[in-house]
N, C-alpha and C positions, 0 to 999 in steps of 0.2 A: 096031211100032217097027222101024226098020231096024237091021241088024247093026252098022253103024258107029256108030249112035247109042247102042246098048247098050254097045259097047266104049268109047265116049267117056265115057259116064256111069261106067263101072267105073273108068277111069283117073282121072277127076276125083275120085271117092270115095277112091281110093287116095292120091292127092296130098293131099287134105284130112286124111285120117287120119295121114299121115306129118307133115304140118305141125302137127297136134295134138300129136303125140308130142314134137316139138321144143319147143313151148310148155310142155307138161306137165312136161318135164324140168327146166325152170327156166333153160335156156340163154339164152333170149331176154331175160329180165329181167336175168340175171347179166352179159350182154355189152352191156347197154344197146341191144339190138336191132341190134347191129353185124353186118350181113350178111357182111362180110369175115371177121370172127372166127369166126362160126358156120360159114361154108363151110371155113375153115381147119381147124377142129376136126373137121369131117366128113372132110376129106381126110386129116388125121392118123389117124383111126380106120380109113379105107380102107387107108392105108399099113400099119397094124398088121395088118390082115387079110391083107395080101400078104406078110407077113414070117414068120419062123420063130416068132413069138409068137402066131400066129393062134389056135391051140387054147387057149392060156392066156387070150387076150383074149376069145374067145367065151364060155368058161366063166365068166369074171369078169362080163362084161356080161350074160350070161343070168341069173346069180344076182342081180345088182343089179336088173335089170328085173323079175324074179319077185318079189323082196322089195318093190319099189315098188308093183307092181300089187296085191299082197296087203295092203300097208299102206293103199292107196287103198280097197280094198273094206272094210277095217276102220275107215276114216275117220281114219287117222292118217298119211297120206302127207305127209312133209315136203317133197317136191319141188313140190307145188302151193303157189304163192306166195300171200300174202295179197292181192296186187293182183289176182289172177285166181282167186278162190275157186270160180267157177262153171265153170272149165275142166275138162272131163272127158276 
């Protein structure tokens, strides 16, 4: 396989994984799959990361993410909606 094909597959996998996190977070269902709102929320998060609240935001988000992943492993993750129980 050519180098560009390997890199393209890596990028595709990365994008799919990021999309999965957006769905897993519940944001898609909570916004009615409104791409404008989802994009705005991501821009808001990026703004936080560029502000003096960066360290606080990273710590908070890391703790919430860790808690959600641990709850998922335990089978008690409230962020996975009933509409998409098979989303992993």
